[in-house]
C-alpha positions as semicolon CSV with decimal commas, in nm:
position;residue;x (nm);y (nm);z (nm)
1;M;10,484;5,871;17,857
2;D;10,138;5,926;18,002
3;Y;10,217;6,298;18,032
4;I;10,293;6,318;17,659
5;E;9,966;6,145;17,570
6;K;9,768;6,386;17,790
7;A;9,948;6,685;17,641
8;L;9,880;6,564;17,286
9;E;9,512;6,508;17,367
10;K;9,483;6,860;17,512
11;L;9,661;7,003;17,208
12;K;9,418;6,818;16,979
13;E;9,122;6,966;17,169
14;W;9,266;7,319;17,133
15;V;9,328;7,269;16,762
16;D;8,970;7,144;16,715
17;K;8,835;7,451;16,897
18;L;9,056;7,681;16,689
19;V;8,947;7,520;16,361
20;D;8,582;7,547;16,468
21;A;8,628;7,914;16,554
22;L;8,800;7,995;16,224
23;F;8,608;7,778;15,978
24;G;8,286;7,687;16,159
25;P;8,193;7,351;16,307
26;Q;8,265;7,031;16,120
27;P;7,977;6,932;15,894
28;Q;7,762;6,657;16,040
29;P;7,689;6,357;15,821
30;E;7,340;6,362;15,674
31;Q;7,097;6,141;15,855
32;E;6,953;5,859;15,651
33;P;6,580;5,894;15,584
34;I;6,349;5,663;15,770
35;P;6,167;5,432;15,527
36;V;5,792;5,477;15,532
37;P;5,584;5,171;15,444
38;V;5,358;5,227;15,144
39;D;5,059;5,011;15,055
40;D;5,095;4,996;14,676
41;R;4,890;4,682;14,617
42;P;4,614;4,720;14,358
43;R;4,272;4,772;14,514
44;R;3,970;4,565;14,417
45;G;3,606;4,665;14,418
46;Y;3,607;5,022;14,301
């Protein structure tokens, strides 16, 4: 049974490489922007 699991894992790796070669790498999810603190309080004493 362990042999079958190893063979399936190797087959999956080969298929992934083949798909990458034919269609390009899988798109990476967009990174979420880092929030930047903004001081939007009204200023006094112009």
